[in-house]
C-alpha positions, 0 to 999 in steps of 0.5 A, a space after each residue: 500500500 502506498 503512503 498516499 493511499 494510507 494517508 487518504 484512508 487515515 484521513 477518511 477514518 479521522 473524518 468519519 470519527 469527527 462526523 460521528 462525534 459531531 452527530 452525537 453532539 448535535 443529537 444531544 444539543 439539537 440547537 447546535 444542529 439547527 444553528 449549523 444548518 441555518 448558518 450553512 444556508 445563510 452562507 449559501 444565500 450570501 454567495 447566491 446573492 452575490 451571484 444574483 447581483 452579478 447576473 442583474 449587473 449583466 442584465 443592466 449592462 445589456 440593457 444599457 448597450 441595447 438602449 444605446 444602440 437603439 438610440 444610434 439606430 434611430 439616429 442613423 435611420 433619420 440620417 438615411 432618410 435625409 440622405 435619400 431625400 437629398 439624393 446623396 446616394 453615396 452617403 445613403 449607401 454608407 448609412 444603409 450599411 451602418 443601419 444593417 449592422 445596427 439592426 443585427 446588433 440590436 437584434 442580438 442584444 435583444 436576445 441577450 436581454 431576454 436571456 439576461 432577464 430570464 437569468 435574473 428572474 431565476 436567480 431572484 426566485 432562487 434567492 427568495 426560495 433560499 431566504 424562505 427556507 432559512 425563515 422556515 428553518 428558523 421557525 422550525 428551530 424555535 418550534 422544535 426546541 420549544 417542543 424539546 424543552 417541553 418534553 424535557 420538562 415533562 421527563 424531568 417531572 416524571 423522573 422526579 415523581 418516579 424518584 419520590 419513593 414511598 418506601 420510607 413511609 411504607 416502612 415507617 407504617 410497617 414498623 408501626 404495624 409490627 409494633 402494634 401487633 407485638 404490643 397486642 401479642 405481648 398483652 395476649 401473652 401476659 393474659 395467656 401466661 396468667 391463665 396458664 398459671 391459674 391452670 397450673 395451680 388449679 391442676 396442682 390443687 386438684 391433684 393434691 385434693 385427689 390424693 387427700 381424697 384417696 387417702 381418706 377413702 383408704 382410711 375409710 375402707 380400712 375402718 370399714 374392714 376393721 368394723 366388719 372384722 370386729 362384727 364377725 368376731 363378735 358374732 362367733 363369740 356369742 
């Protein structure tokens, strides 16, 4: 690969990077993109305006030459009429030659004048068209930037609303709810403990009472047996 080709490719690569960077900047700052386009069109408008001025200047030059030669043709025609009227044939011949040359020149200038006028009209139309495009682009810039700023404001508000998390408030209420439930559970636990304590005491009491009753029943049974035995023994003695 030649050095020139390498440099050309390197230049194209660099231009591509610069173009991408500019495109990215313009996306993030559309006002720059719009202003760059407007400035570019204004530059073209300035050049077109200079070209239009040159075209109009040429039309004016052609028009001035045409008027001058038409005036000279009218003068030569009048002189020719006088030479013919006074029978000055040699002078008439010269004047006729001049008149023919002026007729041809005037006809050519008239054609040039038509072309120059058309060119001037086209140039002015193009100039007005470019100016109109510039005005439209300026209006579009104002409108689109206003829409973008409005959209940015809406996005900012939405982001702020989304950022207003209620987690803290919900967590605080959750803690309160848990505290209330724990307090209620604690109160219930105390009640349950008290109830359990009474139950335990009652059970112990009943267990103790049962033992006393059983002992009493045992004593009663022993006494009954003893009384029965004594009764049986007394009967046999008699």
